[in-house]
N, C-alpha and C positions, 0 to 999 in steps of 0.2 A: 370212476374213482377207485374201483376194485384193485387190490394189490396182488392178487394172483388171478389166474384166468381159467375158466372152464375150457377143456379142450375136447370133451367128448371121449376121452380115454382116461386111464389111470396115470398118465404121464403128464407132469407139469413142466412146461417150457421155461427154462430159467430166464430167457429174455422177457417173458411176460411178467416175471416177478421183479426184476431189477428196477424199472422205473418207479414202481409203487414203493419199493424199499427205500429209494432216495427220498421220497415224500414222507414216508413213515419215520425215517430217522430224523427228518427235520422237526417232527413233532414229538418224538419219543423221549423217554427218560427212565430213570431207575424206577420211578414210582408209577408213571402212567403208560409205560409200554415195555416191551421186551428189548429194546434198545439194540445194540450192536449185534446183528444176527450173523451167524456163520454163513459162508458161501454156500449156495445151492448149486451142485453141478448141473450142467445142461443135461436135459433128458432125465432128471432125477424122478425115480419112480414113486408115486404116491399110492400107498395102499388103498384098495377100493373102499374099505371102511371109512378111511380119512376123507377120501374124495366125495363120498356120499353126503357127509355132513357139510363139507365146503360147498357143494352144489346146493344143499338146502339153504345154507346161509346166503348164497348168491341170489337165490330165488326170493327169499324173504326181504332182502335189502332193496330190490327193485331199483328205480332210478333215483331215489331220494335219500337212502341210508348208506351210501357208500362208505363213509368214514369208519363205520363199525366193522367193515370187512377187513381192515388191517389186523384185527385180532386173529384172522386165520393164518397169518404169517407164522405164528408160533407153532402151528402144527406141522410146519414144513422144515423145521430145523431142529437139532438136538436141544434138550433143556440146557440152559446156561445162565450164568449170573449176568445181570445187566451191567453194561459198561458204558458210561456216558459222561460228557463234559457238560456240567450244568450251566457254566458261565454264558455260553451263547444262547441258551434257552431262556435264562433269566434276563438277559440283557437285550432281548428283542424289543423294538419300539412298543410302548404301551398304547393299547386301543383306548379310544375315549370311553368313558363310563356311559351307560345307557339304561333306559327304563324299558324293561320287557312288559310289565303290567302296571296297574295303578299302585300296586303294593310290592312289586319285585324289581330289583335293580341289580345290574351288573357293574361290579367295582373291581374286577380282576385284571390280570395281566393278559398277555397274548397266549402264553403257554398254560397257566394254571388259573382257574377261575376262583372268584369269591362273589358271593351273592348276598344282598340285604333284603330281608323280608320285613316290611314295615307293618306295624300293628297299632292299634289305638293306644297302647301303653308303652310304646318304645320300639327298638329295632332288634331284630335277630340277624346276626352275621353268620354265614355258612362258609367256614374255612378262612384262613388267615395268611395265605401266601407263604413265601420262603423265609422271610426274616423281618425284623422290626423296621429296617429302613424301607424295604419294599412295601410293607403294610402301611407305613405312615405316608408314603408318596402315593402309592396306587390306590389303596383302599381309603385312606383318609382324604387324599386329594380328590379322588373320584366322588366320594360322598359330598364333599363341600361343593363340587361343581354341580351336583344334582340337588343341592338345597338340603341335604341331610346332615345332621350333627352327629359326629362319631361318639360324643359323650352320651348319646341316647341309646347306645348298643346295650341291651340288657342280657342277652345270651350270645355266646360264641359256641356254635356247634362244629366240632371237628369231626369230619366224616370218617377219617381213618388216620392211624398213627404214623404217617410219613411227613417228612419235614416240609414238603412243599404245601402242606395243608395246616400244620400247626406252627410253623416257623415264626410267624409274625404275631403270635399270641401275646408276647411281652408288651408290645406297643399297645394292643387292644386292652390289656389289663390296666395299663397305665392311664389311658385316656377315658376309660369307661368303667372299669372294674365289674365286668359282667360275670355271670356264671358261665363256666366252661363245661361243656357237655361232650362226652365221648362214651363209647361202650366200655363195659367192664373189661373186656378182653383187651381192647387196645390201650386202656389206661395201664394195665399190667405190663403190656409190651413196651409202652413208652417209658415206664419207670424202670424196667429191669433189662431188656435186651432189644435195642432198635434194630429192625430188620435192614434199614438203610441209614446212612448218615453222610454228611457232606459239610465241608466248611462253610458253604453258602447258606446253610440252614440254621435258624435259630434253635434254642434249646426247647425241649418239650415242656408244656405247662405243667404246673403242679396239679395233682389229681384234685378234682372238684366234683362234678355231678356225673355218677356212672349210671348208665341206662342199659336196658335189655330190649330184646325184640318186643314190639308192641307198646312200649312206653310212649307217652305223650307229653309234650311241653305246651302249656297254654300261656300266652301273653296277651292280655287284652282280648280283642276280638278274634284272635288267631290261634289255632291249635295245630301243631306240627306232630305227626306220627313218625315214630322212629322204628325202622325195620332193619334188623341184622341181615346183611347180605354178604356172607363170608366168601372169601377167596382171595381178593386183592390184598387184604389182610383178613385175619380170622375174625376180626371184630368190626369189619367195615359197616357203617350205617347208611342206609338210603332213607330218603325223607319223603313223606307225602303231606301236602299243605294246599290250602286254597289259595288261588290268585284271582284277581278281578281286572276286567278291562272291557270298555265299550258297553257298560251296563250289564255284563254277564259275569258269572263266576265260573272258574274252571278248577280242576283238580290236577295239581302238578306232582310228578314224580321226579326227584333228583336222585340219580344213581351215584353212589358214593365212592366206587372203585372199579374201573373198568378193565384195565389190562391184566393179562396173566404175566405178572412180573416176578413170579416165584419159582422160575424153572429150576433153580439151583438149590431150593430149600428141600430138606429131607422129607417134609410133610406135603410136597407139591400135589400128590395124588388126592389126598384128603381135601386140600384146599380147592383144587380143580373141581372135585365132586361137589363141594359146597357152593361153588359158583354155578355149577349146572343146576343144582337143585333151586338156588335162589332165583336164577332167571326164569326157570319153569314156573316157580311159585308166583313171581310178580307179573309174568305175562298174563296168567290167569286173572290176577287181581286187577290188572289194567283194564280188561274188558269188563269185569264184574262191577268195578267202581267207577268206570268212565274216567280213567286217568288220561286226560287228552293233551297234557303238556308233559314233555320228557326233556329234562336238562341234565347237565353233567357238571363235574367240577374240573374238567378239561375242555376248553372250547373247541379243540380239534375234533371232538366227537359230535357235539350237539350243534356245531357251527353257530354258536351264539353270537360271535362278533359280527359275522356276515348278516345274520339275521336282524341284529340291532341296527346295522347300517342300512338295511333294506326297509325298515319299519316306516319311515316317513313317506315312502313312495308305495308301500304295499297297500293293497286294498283290504287285506285282512292281516291279522296278527300272525306271523310266521311261526311263532312258537306254539300256536294251537294246532297240533297236528292230528288230533283225534286218537281215541282209545285204540283203534285197530292199528294205527301206525306206531303207537308206543308199544303195543304187543309185538309188532313186526320187528322193531329195533332190538327188543329183548330176545326175540327168536334168532336174529342174527348172532347176537352175543352168545346165546345158548348153544347154537350149532357150531360156532367157532370153538367153543369150549369142548364140545363133544368130539370135534375132529382132533383137537389137541390131546384129549384123553386117549382116543384111539392111537394117536402117534406115540404117546409117551408110555403106553402099556403094551405096545405091539411086541 
């Protein structure tokens, strides 16, 4: 599933990139990927420093973490503003909702995710999809199919200030009146200068609960830890929370913003450094705190839809990957970011 290929030299063969680029574009967007990439000429030279980090990413990915390797594409092209048609992405067939753990449910679309965390005193919704109509049909419809009541949503956590994650907040507010949580940095961005906007996206929610790195939200028997992991936006939040299944409790990490979508931004080096630092910090945390579940807010990375489909026949929960594998996923992301930094500063 790799989207570039090691060649044993500092030369990247363009024909090795193109098939992966086609798959990458099928999943990409202004928010979750670098989108329409410029052409890479055949025999394009890859600086050794860039290749070294791509090789390390490849090694960390092994046979099971290939989707994260698409981040390495960004190191192979000049920084550019993402260009994307959201319509085909939003209009993909909606996957069935699913239950990943006793207390964690997938109610997202095929392209962008939404998760419900069930507690003893109500529900926490993580992200709200693109717009109110989609939130009502996909989140609301999915919840009802799973026996969950949208009116019981007590918190909406917006992982970052892009429209495919806040766009349906209006519907959520109407049906449940939850507290809406985002980082201070991204509340400011949503209120003053949106990085991306599109007619398919609902308007940003009104400022509500602002949090910073290390803050916690407790609802009933469940506490969610909020970690600032800047880069995708400067106020991206990643979440740590308990999940339960099969009589066991696990610790889940939801990464709040994966792709290097900021190539045209004047602060791209600062943001990329923030991403490098955040992935390094959290891979250490994954091992130290046994974060053995790693999920995303775009199912193209964590393969949540395929994992949900496999669960009835699986002998074990495919979402439980182990702390070492969580750390490996963060290493792939980290090394792709370092490769991109080498390319952008060369």
